[in-house]
C-alpha positions in Angstrom: 4.7 27.8 81.0 2.8 24.6 80.7 4.1 22.1 78.2 1.6 19.9 76.4 3.7 16.7 76.5 4.2 17.2 80.3 0.5 17.8 80.8 -0.4 14.6 78.8 2.1 12.7 81.0 0.5 14.0 84.2 -2.9 13.1 82.9 -1.8 9.6 82.2 -0.3 9.3 85.6 -3.5 10.5 87.2 -5.6 8.0 85.3 -3.6 4.9 86.3 -5.6 2.3 88.2 -6.6 2.4 90.9 -7.3 6.1 90.4 -9.7 7.9 92.6 -12.7 9.8 91.1 -10.9 13.1 91.8 -7.7 11.9 90.0 -9.8 10.7 87.0 -11.6 14.0 86.8 -8.3 15.9 87.0 -6.8 13.7 84.3 -9.7 14.6 81.9 -9.3 18.3 82.7 -5.5 18.1 82.2 -5.9 16.3 78.8 -8.0 19.3 77.6 -5.5 21.8 79.0 -2.6 20.0 77.2 -4.3 20.8 73.9 -5.3 24.3 75.1 -1.8 25.3 76.2 -0.3 23.8 73.1 -2.3 26.2 71.0 -1.5 29.2 73.2 2.2 28.4 73.1 2.2 27.9 69.4 0.4 31.3 68.9 2.7 33.1 71.2 5.8 31.6 69.6 4.4 32.4 66.1 3.2 35.9 66.7 5.6 37.2 69.4 8.5 35.0 68.7 10.7 32.4 70.4 12.9 33.8 73.1 10.4 36.4 74.1 8.6 34.3 76.8 9.3 36.8 79.5 8.0 39.8 77.7 4.7 41.5 78.4 3.5 41.0 74.8 4.0 37.3 75.1 2.0 37.1 78.3 -0.7 39.3 77.0 -1.1 37.2 73.9 -0.9 33.9 75.8 -3.7 35.1 78.3 -5.8 36.6 75.5 -7.5 33.4 74.4 -11.1 32.7 75.3 -12.4 29.2 75.7 -15.9 30.0 74.3 -14.5 31.8 71.2 -12.1 28.9 70.6 -15.0 26.5 70.7 -17.0 28.6 68.2 -14.1 28.7 65.8 -13.6 24.9 66.1 -17.3 24.4 65.4 -16.9 26.3 62.2 -13.7 24.5 61.2 -14.7 20.9 61.8 -17.0 20.7 58.7 -16.0 19.5 55.3 -17.0 22.8 53.6 -16.6 26.1 55.3 -19.6 28.4 55.6 -19.4 31.6 53.5 -18.3 33.8 56.4 -15.4 31.5 57.1 -14.5 31.1 53.4 -14.1 34.8 53.1 -12.1 35.2 56.3 -9.8 32.2 55.7 -9.6 32.6 51.9 -10.3 29.0 51.3 -13.2 26.6 50.7 -12.2 24.0 53.3 -9.7 23.2 55.9 -7.4 20.2 55.8 -8.5 16.9 57.3 -6.0 17.5 60.1 -7.5 20.8 61.1 -11.0 19.3 60.9 -9.9 16.4 63.2 -8.2 18.8 65.6 -11.3 21.1 65.8 -13.7 18.2 66.4 -11.5 16.8 69.1 -11.1 20.3 70.8 -14.8 20.5 71.1 -15.2 17.0 72.5 -12.3 17.5 75.0 -13.8 20.8 76.2 -17.2 19.1 76.8 -15.5 16.3 78.7 -13.6 18.8 80.8 -16.8 20.6 81.6 -18.4 17.3 82.7 -15.3 16.4 84.8 -15.1 19.8 86.4 -18.8 20.6 87.0 -21.0 17.5 86.9 -20.9 15.8 90.4 -22.9 12.9 89.1 -20.6 12.0 86.3 -18.7 8.7 86.6 -15.3 7.9 85.0 -13.4 4.7 84.3 -9.7 4.8 84.0 -9.8 3.1 80.6 -12.1 5.8 79.3 -10.0 8.6 80.8 -6.8 7.2 79.2 -8.7 7.2 75.9 -9.4 10.9 76.4 -5.7 11.5 77.0 -5.0 9.6 73.7 -7.5 11.8 71.9 -5.8 14.9 73.1 -2.5 13.6 71.9 -4.0 12.8 68.5 -5.4 16.3 68.2 -2.0 17.8 68.9 -0.5 15.5 66.2 -3.3 16.4 63.8 -2.8 20.1 64.4 1.0 19.8 64.0 0.5 17.8 60.7 -1.6 20.5 59.1 0.0 22.8 56.5 2.0 25.6 58.3 0.0 28.5 56.8 -3.2 26.8 57.8 -2.0 26.4 61.4 -1.2 30.2 61.5 -4.6 31.1 60.1 -6.3 28.9 62.7 -4.2 30.3 65.5 -5.2 33.8 64.4 -8.8 32.9 64.2 -8.7 31.2 67.7 -7.2 34.4 69.1 -9.5 37.1 67.6 -12.9 37.5 66.2 -12.5 37.9 62.5 -14.5 40.3 60.4 -15.7 39.0 57.1 
C-alpha cells in the first residue's frame, strides 16, 4: 500500500534539477497522491482497523473514495463558517484551522495534478514543483494536527455522501 512519506520522497527525487518535464509532472502528481493515499490509509485503519490490510473490507474501503466527491467535501470544509447542510451533518459550526488548511491544499494539489497530467502546454520549474511537494507535506501535518474526532468526521465525509 502506498506510504505518504515514501511518495513525498519520490516526488522530491523526481523534482531535483536537472529534472525533465516528464519528471516534474510526475512529481506534482505524486505529491497529490501522497496526500490522497494518506487519507485512504487513515480511513481504512480507522474504520476497518490496523492489521486488516489484507482483508476484502479494507480493500473495498480503500478503493471506495472518489476524487470528485473528496474535492466537493474539501470545498465545503475550507471556509471559516460551515454552510447549514454541513453544520447539521458535522454537528459543529466550523472546522479547526488545521482542517481548513488541509482542505484548501487538497483542492490546490488536485488542480495542480490535473494540470500536470492533462495540460500539455503547462510548464514547470523544479523550484515550483518542490514547493508543491512541501505543500502536500504541510497538508498532511495539518490533517494530523486536527482534533482526532474531527479527523474521523472528515474521513467519513470524504468517503460517503452525507445526508443532512
